[in-house]
N, C-alpha and C positions, 0 to 999 in steps of 0.2 A: 106919638106914635103908635101905629097901629097894631092890634093884638097880631095879626099875621106877622108882621115884621118883629115881635117878641118872641115867635116862637121859631122863629129862624134864627136869632142868636144864642138861644137856646140850647141849639143841636148840635153837639160836640162832635167836630171834624166837617162839618159843613163849609160849603166854596168860602163863605163869607170868613171863614178863620182861618183861610191860608191854604186848602185844597184837603188829599185824600187820609186818611189814615193811614200810617204807617205801619208796616208787617213786621211783628216779630218773632222768635224761635224761641225755643228751650234753652240755648246758648248765649243769651243775651241780645246783643245789637250788634254781632259779628254778622259781616256780607255775606252771602247765600253764594256758592260758588257752581257754576252754570256748567254742565259738561261739554265737552270740548264739542264741537262742529265737523261733520264728516269733512268739510269742504276746509278746514284747517291748512294752512302750510306745514308740511312734514319739516320735521327738524334736518338739519342737514348730518349727512353722516362722517363722524372723526375721521379725518385725514391722515392715512395710513404712514408710520413713521419710514423715512426713507429707509431703505435697504443697505446691509453693511457690505461694503465691497468685498469680495472675495478674495482670500490672499490668493496668489498664481499656482498652480499645482508644480508639483517638482516633477521636471522630465523624467520619465520613465528611463531606465540604463537595462536594455537586453541582457546585459551581463551580471545582474543583480535581484535577488529577489528576497520578499521578507522571509524572515528566520524563521517563523511557525510554516510557511509553506515548504521551506526547503528540508525542513524535520518531518511534515506529512507525506512530501514525493518519496523519503527514504523509507518510507512504509513501518516508521516506528509508530505513530499516533495519527489521531485525528487533530486537524489546526487547533480547534478548542483545547484538546488536551496537551498541545504544543505547550497554548499560551501558559498554561497552568506550570509546566515545568521550566518555560522560562521563567515564569515570576519569583517560582522557590528557588532559582541560583542552578537550576540542574544542567547549564546547557553553557559549551565555552565555546566562543571564536578565535582561532588563533593563542589558545591558552588562556585567553580571559572571558570570567563569567559574564555573560549579559543576559540583564533582566528587564531593558526594555522592550516597551511591546512597539511592535513596527520596525523592529530594527530589520537593517537591510543589508545581507552578505552576497558576496560576490562569488560565483560557482568554483573559483580556486581557492576561497578560504578552506581553513581546516576547523569542521566544526563535530563538535563531541556532545554528543547525546548521553549522560547517565554514564560518563566515562568511555563509551563505545564512539569511535570515528565514524559517520554517516556520511552519506552520498547522495546528493538531492534526486540520483534516479530511482523510478520506482521500481521494486524487486519485481523480477520474470523471473520465471522458471520453464522450459522447455524440457522437451525428452525425442529424444533423435532414435530412429531402429536404423542405424549405423549401417551402411554398405562396406563393403570391400572397396581398397585401393583410396580409400580417404585415411588421412593421418591427423592427430590430435597436435604434432610436435608443432613448435612456432618456427623453426630453422630448417623446414624443408628447403631443398631444391628450388630455385623459382620456376613458374610452372606446374610444381606438382600439385595434387589436389588435397585442398586441408578442409574439417570438418565444418570450419564456419562457412564455407561455401557454400552449405546446405540449409544453413538456418540465417543465412545474411537476411534475405529479407522477411523474417518473423518479424523483427524488432529494431528499434534505431538503439536501445539499450547497447554497453558494451558488452555483449555476453562471454563468456567463459565456461569451456570445458571441464567437468568436474573428475579428474584424472584424466591419466594418458590411453589411449589405446592408439595400436599399430596398425597400419594398412591392410594387416591378414583379418584381426580381428572383428568382429560383426558385431551387432546387436544393441541395448541401450546405452543410450550415454545421455547425460544431463548436461543442459547448458542452465548456467545464470550469470545475475550482475550481483548476486548476491555473497558477496566476499565470508562471509559466516560459514554459509554453507558450504562453499569452496576448501575452506580449512576446515571443517567438520569430515570432509567424506575423504579427505588426502591426508589424513595423519594416521600413523603405523596404528595407534590404539583405539580405532574407531571400533563402533558398535554393532552397526547395519550389516546385515547379511546381505550378498551376492550368490546368482546361481548361475554358474556356467555349463553352458552344453560342450563338451571336447569330442571331436573326431582324430582319432589314433591311426596310425597305419596297418596294426592289427591289434587283434582282440587282445583285452587287459586279465591277465592273469589274475586269478580269485585269491592268492597269494599277495598279489601286488597291491588289489585293494583293499586289503586287510592291512597291510604296512603303511599306506597311504591313510586309511582310517586312525590308525594308531599313532599315525605322527611321523614326520619324517627330519633328519637332521639335514641340511642344504647347507651348504658353505659356511658351516659352524652356527648356523640357527635354524630353530626347530621351530618347522611349518606345521600347525594346525589347520584341519578341517573338521567344519562341523558335521558335513554327511560326505559320502561318495555312495553311488548305485550306479549301475547299468541302467542304462535307458530301457524301457517298457517296450517289449515289442520292434527292439530293434536290435541288430548285432551288437556285439560284447565290446565293439570297441566304439561304441558310443556313449559317452560316461557322461551321468550329471555329478558336478562337484558344487558344493556349498560353502562357503568363506567368507569372512570377512572383511579380506583384501582389495581394494580396489585396483590393484598392481595388476594387470593381466600377466604380465612378465612372471610372476610367481606359480600361478596357474601351469604354465608351460614348463616352470621347472621342474615342477614336481614329477612330469611324465618322463620329461630329459632326461630327469636322474636314473629311473627306473629302463632305460635305454629304449621308450617309445618315440617315436617322429609325432609329432602334434599336427595334423592336418588344417585343424580348423577350432575355434574359441569362438563362440556364442555368447553373451549375456543374455541370459532369459530374464533375469530380474536384478532389479536396484532397489536398495533400500524399501521394499513394499511395491516398487513400481513394476509394471509390467509390460510387455509390447502385444497384448491383445488387441486385434482392430486395426494395429500399428504397422503398415505394410513398409518392406525395408527401404530407405531411402525417405522417410518421411518422418514428419516431427507435429509436435502438441503440445500447446498449454497444458500444464498440468492444472485440474481444478483447485479449487481454496480447502477441500478436504485433503487433497492427495498433497499438499502445501505443508498443512498441520501435521499430516503422519510424518512428511519428512523431515519436519523440524523436531518432531520426536523420537525419529529412528536412532 
């Protein structure tokens, strides 16, 4: 064997010993991971789970509405607050306490909110400057003019006049579907003031004015007035009288009892409402502040 051949055998890792030397790393003989090629196939996106079939919607019944909407439409509170009242057991339908969310009621059902029977109509308030020859009575002869004819196009709500006014009486007349307001201003012991301008057939004597101010007994009933005065810059047959009653007949009786003929009665103010900028025969909706004042009157 030549010297050259011996040197070949003594070289570790030579071709004669079986190829190249293996590489190793600090982790031992674990295989080295290669970076993924940018041309590698992308993994498939996971398949979407099949959507659950929706249950068929309950057909809507035009004669039914959700209980919270019924309460909201009545003006008692918002829908969100109505849900709280329902959950608290403060709402009854036909005498039964309802706590179920989404409960539907018929428009013919009797709903009580905190003990008060309510209606689903939104509360509306309209004031009219009533002209002559229109009555508030519901039993007029067919074809006669009724005050409801003057406000018929104002609202679809079932509006009622607050108190009665005969055909010859003019001035402020309130309409609303709020039964609490109707009752409040038609009971005998109400607290709100009304001002009437009365036209007489002759001048009112000063002593008669004082008699009215002190109070008269008419039909065994004491009739009180808050104030009675002559209208400034007008004949003494024009009288201003302030009273709590909304019954115009009482106003007439006062002067008829003293032997005066009443030619005209005009309601100038009603529970803080005035007819300023409201021509005779016209109506308008009350402002939010006027509604608040009316409820507190």
